MDAnalysis code that builds the backbone (N, CA, C; Angstrom):
import MDAnalysis as mda
import numpy as np

u = mda.Universe.empty(342, n_residues=114, atom_resindex=np.repeat(np.arange(114), 3), trajectory=True)
u.add_TopologyAttr("name", ["N", "CA", "C"] * 114)
u.add_TopologyAttr("resid", np.arange(1, 115))
u.add_TopologyAttr("resname", ["MET", "ASN", "LYS", "PRO", "ILE", "SER", "ILE", "ARG", "LYS", "ALA", "GLN", "GLY", "ASN", "TRP", "THR", "VAL", "ARG", "ALA", "GLY", "GLY", "ALA", "VAL", "LEU", "GLY", "GLU", "SER", "ALA", "ASN", "ALA", "LEU", "GLU", "LEU", "CYS", "GLU", "GLY", "ASN", "TYR", "ASP", "PRO", "VAL", "ILE", "TYR", "PHE", "PRO", "ARG", "ASP", "ASP", "ILE", "ALA", "MET", "ALA", "PHE", "LEU", "ASP", "ASN", "SER", "ASP", "HIS", "SER", "THR", "HIS", "CYS", "PRO", "HIS", "LYS", "GLY", "ASP", "ALA", "SER", "TYR", "PHE", "SER", "ILE", "VAL", "THR", "LYS", "SER", "GLN", "THR", "ILE", "ALA", "ASN", "ALA", "ALA", "TRP", "SER", "TYR", "GLU", "ASN", "PRO", "LEU", "LYS", "ASP", "ALA", "ALA", "ARG", "ILE", "ARG", "ASP", "HIS", "ILE", "ALA", "PHE", "SER", "LYS", "SER", "ASP", "LEU", "VAL", "THR", "VAL", "GLU", "ARG", "VAL"])
u.atoms.positions = np.array([
    [17.078, 1.867, -21.874],
    [15.455, 2.360, -21.677],
    [15.096, 2.314, -20.249],
    [14.809, 3.067, -19.717],
    [14.473, 3.335, -18.205],
    [13.080, 2.542, -18.274],
    [12.824, 2.176, -16.924],
    [12.082, 0.958, -16.930],
    [10.762, 1.890, -16.569],
    [9.186, 2.232, -16.731],
    [8.222, 2.936, -16.463],
    [8.298, 2.966, -14.724],
    [8.502, 1.984, -14.029],
    [8.492, 2.203, -12.756],
    [9.820, 1.587, -11.874],
    [10.194, 1.799, -10.593],
    [11.170, 1.451, -10.029],
    [11.208, 0.889, -8.367],
    [11.295, 0.044, -8.068],
    [11.231, -0.054, -6.693],
    [12.290, -0.763, -5.836],
    [12.714, 0.068, -4.580],
    [13.294, -0.185, -3.689],
    [13.097, -0.105, -2.185],
    [13.765, -0.628, -1.447],
    [13.358, -0.648, -0.229],
    [13.789, 0.757, 0.376],
    [12.632, 1.032, 1.170],
    [12.285, 2.539, 1.782],
    [12.992, 2.453, 2.884],
    [13.901, 3.565, 2.901],
    [14.926, 3.776, 4.333],
    [14.266, 4.091, 5.573],
    [14.617, 3.536, 6.529],
    [13.750, 3.870, 8.084],
    [12.749, 3.073, 8.141],
    [12.005, 3.449, 8.898],
    [10.903, 2.557, 9.754],
    [9.674, 3.558, 9.409],
    [8.535, 2.736, 8.792],
    [7.331, 3.303, 8.436],
    [6.410, 2.890, 8.844],
    [4.995, 3.928, 9.118],
    [4.023, 3.355, 10.010],
    [2.645, 4.067, 9.279],
    [1.905, 3.356, 9.391],
    [0.548, 3.344, 8.866],
    [-0.755, 3.905, 9.699],
    [-1.155, 4.759, 9.865],
    [-2.497, 4.998, 10.811],
    [-3.508, 5.706, 10.536],
    [-4.632, 5.099, 10.889],
    [-6.164, 5.190, 10.633],
    [-7.013, 5.527, 11.801],
    [-7.976, 6.039, 12.155],
    [-9.181, 6.247, 13.163],
    [-8.416, 6.220, 14.272],
    [-7.077, 6.561, 14.614],
    [-6.655, 6.601, 15.946],
    [-5.553, 5.438, 16.483],
    [-5.808, 4.211, 15.342],
    [-4.974, 3.015, 15.455],
    [-4.141, 3.002, 14.760],
    [-3.125, 2.341, 15.024],
    [-1.864, 2.049, 14.070],
    [-2.383, 0.737, 13.333],
    [-2.196, 0.781, 12.327],
    [-2.166, -0.618, 11.375],
    [-1.028, -1.358, 10.832],
    [0.028, -0.587, 11.160],
    [1.291, -1.224, 10.505],
    [2.389, -0.596, 10.795],
    [3.657, -0.924, 11.338],
    [5.064, -0.359, 11.221],
    [5.693, -1.510, 10.474],
    [6.967, -0.788, 10.105],
    [7.810, -1.656, 9.205],
    [9.311, -1.017, 8.733],
    [10.006, -1.914, 8.971],
    [11.793, -1.668, 8.835],
    [11.567, -2.202, 7.211],
    [10.905, -2.714, 6.658],
    [10.772, -3.718, 5.409],
    [9.862, -3.371, 4.575],
    [9.418, -2.230, 4.530],
    [8.631, -1.277, 3.431],
    [9.680, -1.192, 1.903],
    [8.706, -0.868, 1.092],
    [9.387, -0.940, -0.345],
    [8.788, 0.605, -0.731],
    [9.615, 1.003, -1.387],
    [8.999, 2.447, -2.003],
    [9.079, 2.262, -3.698],
    [7.963, 2.799, -4.344],
    [7.496, 2.624, -5.778],
    [7.592, 3.751, -6.202],
    [8.346, 4.005, -7.205],
    [8.377, 5.408, -7.842],
    [8.010, 4.712, -9.723],
    [6.760, 5.728, -10.048],
    [5.959, 5.718, -11.536],
    [6.146, 7.150, -11.753],
    [6.900, 7.339, -13.061],
    [6.412, 8.528, -13.528],
    [6.497, 9.928, -12.618],
    [5.625, 10.788, -12.791],
    [5.505, 11.831, -12.088],
    [4.814, 11.767, -11.013],
    [4.383, 10.274, -10.422],
    [3.481, 10.191, -9.067],
    [4.433, 10.576, -8.478],
    [3.624, 10.989, -7.008],
    [4.827, 10.606, -5.768],
    [4.990, 9.361, -5.429],
    [6.004, 9.064, -4.739],
    [6.339, 7.817, -4.498],
    [5.479, 6.916, -3.263],
    [5.349, 5.721, -3.719],
    [4.247, 5.102, -2.892],
    [4.750, 4.447, -1.958],
    [4.458, 3.980, -0.633],
    [5.306, 3.024, 0.496],
    [4.336, 1.819, 0.282],
    [4.902, 0.556, -0.125],
    [3.945, -0.757, 0.191],
    [4.858, -1.413, 1.399],
    [3.905, -1.841, 2.361],
    [4.091, -2.453, 3.243],
    [4.077, -4.087, 3.447],
    [4.972, -4.525, 3.856],
    [4.601, -6.276, 3.692],
    [3.307, -6.553, 4.572],
    [2.438, -7.468, 3.967],
    [1.596, -7.935, 4.713],
    [1.809, -8.064, 6.355],
    [2.742, -9.215, 6.163],
    [3.162, -9.538, 7.534],
    [3.371, -8.690, 8.780],
    [3.508, -7.021, 8.683],
    [3.614, -5.923, 9.092],
    [2.379, -5.176, 9.470],
    [1.282, -5.530, 8.516],
    [0.022, -4.993, 8.772],
    [-0.973, -5.708, 9.563],
    [-1.321, -5.128, 10.614],
    [-2.852, -5.657, 11.371],
    [-4.102, -5.723, 10.425],
    [-4.046, -6.837, 9.950],
    [-5.128, -7.086, 8.754],
    [-6.366, -7.189, 9.231],
    [-6.793, -7.322, 10.383],
    [-7.991, -7.511, 11.071],
    [-8.469, -6.098, 10.768],
    [-8.003, -5.021, 10.427],
    [-8.612, -3.618, 10.295],
    [-9.361, -3.748, 8.717],
    [-8.782, -4.641, 8.059],
    [-8.921, -4.463, 6.538],
    [-10.171, -5.306, 5.960],
    [-10.868, -4.985, 5.139],
    [-11.916, -5.921, 4.812],
    [-11.901, -5.760, 3.328],
    [-11.955, -7.125, 2.433],
    [-11.680, -7.261, 1.118],
    [-12.883, -6.172, 0.489],
    [-12.722, -5.206, -0.544],
    [-13.457, -4.518, -1.363],
    [-13.682, -5.182, -2.696],
    [-15.099, -5.144, -3.069],
    [-15.166, -5.075, -4.642],
    [-14.437, -4.433, -5.561],
    [-13.923, -3.422, -5.636],
    [-13.325, -2.572, -6.124],
    [-11.968, -2.920, -6.468],
    [-11.443, -2.592, -7.858],
    [-10.278, -3.064, -8.660],
    [-9.843, -2.168, -9.931],
    [-8.510, -2.182, -9.772],
    [-8.110, -1.029, -11.031],
    [-7.012, -2.132, -11.565],
    [-6.898, -1.714, -13.158],
    [-5.561, -2.059, -13.866],
    [-4.502, -1.083, -13.902],
    [-3.554, -1.644, -14.045],
    [-2.078, -0.369, -14.198],
    [-1.409, -1.402, -15.541],
    [-1.171, -0.964, -16.272],
    [-0.393, -1.110, -17.900],
    [0.981, -2.263, -17.073],
    [1.622, -1.315, -15.961],
    [2.904, -1.375, -15.555],
    [2.861, -2.272, -14.252],
    [1.886, -2.681, -13.540],
    [1.671, -3.279, -11.958],
    [0.543, -4.500, -12.120],
    [-0.429, -4.285, -13.115],
    [-0.938, -5.188, -13.462],
    [-2.649, -4.808, -12.244],
    [-3.468, -5.821, -11.833],
    [-4.697, -5.881, -11.670],
    [-4.282, -5.244, -9.882],
    [-5.208, -4.631, -9.512],
    [-4.731, -4.009, -8.145],
    [-6.432, -4.645, -7.102],
    [-6.482, -5.000, -5.901],
    [-7.481, -5.696, -5.494],
    [-7.478, -4.479, -4.115],
    [-8.859, -4.124, -3.748],
    [-8.799, -3.168, -3.046],
    [-9.133, -3.717, -1.245],
    [-8.954, -2.659, -0.328],
    [-9.389, -3.166, 0.914],
    [-9.996, -1.715, 1.478],
    [-11.143, -2.113, 2.274],
    [-11.596, -1.050, 3.121],
    [-10.900, -0.631, 4.524],
    [-10.619, 0.193, 5.087],
    [-10.103, 0.167, 6.714],
    [-11.255, 0.324, 7.332],
    [-11.432, -0.461, 8.388],
    [-12.634, -0.628, 9.328],
    [-12.167, 0.074, 10.769],
    [-12.434, 1.139, 11.349],
    [-12.084, 1.437, 12.645],
    [-13.106, 1.289, 13.363],
    [-12.868, 1.622, 14.878],
    [-13.897, 1.895, 15.734],
    [-15.184, 3.126, 15.051],
    [-14.811, 3.774, 14.561],
    [-15.782, 4.872, 14.260],
    [-16.391, 4.992, 12.831],
    [-15.497, 4.302, 12.004],
    [-15.960, 4.483, 10.495],
    [-15.195, 3.268, 9.741],
    [-15.434, 3.246, 8.799],
    [-15.058, 2.532, 7.717],
    [-14.677, 3.600, 6.500],
    [-13.403, 3.187, 6.118],
    [-12.594, 4.446, 4.850],
    [-12.545, 3.081, 3.922],
    [-13.843, 3.529, 2.831],
    [-13.644, 2.736, 1.782],
    [-12.491, 2.935, 0.798],
    [-11.992, 1.668, 0.152],
    [-10.979, 1.400, -0.782],
    [-9.705, 2.092, -0.706],
    [-9.358, 2.076, 0.709],
    [-7.855, 2.976, 1.261],
    [-6.718, 2.418, 1.273],
    [-6.840, 1.026, 0.561],
    [-5.459, 0.620, 0.789],
    [-6.087, -0.834, -0.700],
    [-4.514, -0.882, -1.592],
    [-4.594, -1.963, -2.587],
    [-3.580, -2.708, -2.739],
    [-3.428, -4.005, -3.355],
    [-2.406, -4.914, -3.377],
    [-2.488, -5.206, -4.725],
    [-1.419, -5.645, -5.028],
    [-1.256, -6.650, -6.530],
    [-0.702, -7.982, -6.169],
    [-1.907, -8.647, -6.033],
    [-1.654, -10.323, -5.548],
    [-1.142, -10.989, -6.619],
    [-0.878, -10.763, -8.103],
    [-0.153, -11.309, -9.189],
    [0.299, -10.136, -10.005],
    [1.419, -9.080, -9.698],
    [1.868, -8.285, -10.072],
    [2.728, -8.760, -11.614],
    [2.471, -7.635, -12.446],
    [3.460, -8.026, -13.647],
    [4.807, -8.134, -13.199],
    [6.039, -8.583, -14.232],
    [7.166, -9.122, -13.917],
    [8.106, -7.875, -13.402],
    [7.565, -6.476, -14.020],
    [8.397, -5.421, -13.407],
    [8.141, -5.050, -12.153],
    [6.740, -5.127, -11.555],
    [6.228, -4.935, -10.072],
    [6.340, -6.190, -9.182],
    [7.101, -7.461, -9.535],
    [6.884, -8.653, -8.649],
    [7.345, -8.374, -7.703],
    [8.396, -7.521, -6.966],
    [8.909, -7.229, -5.522],
    [7.375, -6.824, -4.518],
    [6.504, -6.125, -5.129],
    [5.154, -5.485, -4.280],
    [4.105, -6.799, -4.206],
    [4.569, -8.117, -4.636],
    [3.703, -9.207, -4.042],
    [3.906, -9.261, -2.664],
    [2.795, -9.545, -2.140],
    [2.431, -9.888, -0.779],
    [2.900, -8.452, 0.068],
    [2.533, -7.186, -0.772],
    [2.781, -6.087, -0.279],
    [1.298, -5.236, -0.200],
    [0.991, -4.075, 0.793],
    [0.088, -3.454, 0.578],
    [0.190, -1.795, 0.833],
    [-0.065, -1.133, -0.448],
    [-0.077, 0.160, -0.042],
    [-1.682, 1.239, 0.142],
    [-1.443, 2.204, 0.883],
    [-2.464, 3.109, 1.367],
    [-2.364, 4.263, 1.030],
    [-3.921, 4.597, 0.605],
    [-4.178, 6.278, 0.299],
    [-3.686, 7.128, 1.267],
    [-3.302, 7.876, 1.117],
    [-3.171, 9.227, 2.365],
    [-4.142, 10.007, 2.113],
    [-4.640, 10.314, 3.408],
    [-5.724, 11.438, 3.151],
    [-5.381, 11.928, 4.339],
    [-6.826, 12.646, 5.043],
    [-7.231, 13.545, 6.544],
    [-6.932, 12.210, 6.971],
    [-7.738, 11.036, 6.841],
    [-8.287, 9.850, 7.403],
    [-7.302, 8.966, 7.744],
    [-6.115, 9.128, 6.638],
    [-4.889, 8.107, 6.736],
    [-3.592, 8.342, 6.672],
    [-2.708, 8.419, 7.387],
    [-1.154, 8.422, 7.445],
    [-0.475, 7.366, 7.339],
    [0.532, 7.906, 6.234],
    [1.670, 7.107, 5.993],
    [2.718, 7.982, 6.172],
    [3.765, 7.599, 7.035],
    [4.741, 8.579, 7.464],
    [6.122, 7.653, 7.519],
    [7.198, 8.202, 7.429],
    [8.367, 7.728, 7.885],
    [8.944, 8.357, 9.794],
    [9.057, 7.577, 10.357],
    [9.200, 7.429, 11.996],
    [10.577, 7.093, 12.302],
])
């Protein structure tokens, strides 16, 4: 039986940008695939400029990953609400994404391989 999610090391170097600033770069990012969703890149916290992120009151639950805590990205010109998330205590099948943060791609936030 296939697991509902798969996690592997993301190939290459990855960057996340918002508001004209580089929030993080990593050669140690993880790629999480879940069902028919697009793959999501998870950055190690140590590779993210956490000063740009504020904790949010928003949270969600995934039956495969657990409870997600959200962050808003604060730039010089704006705050992008709930634009990043992390699983502080992920379920067993998602344990590798502990201490990692993912970002919602949008017109305001880019996540790309460089």
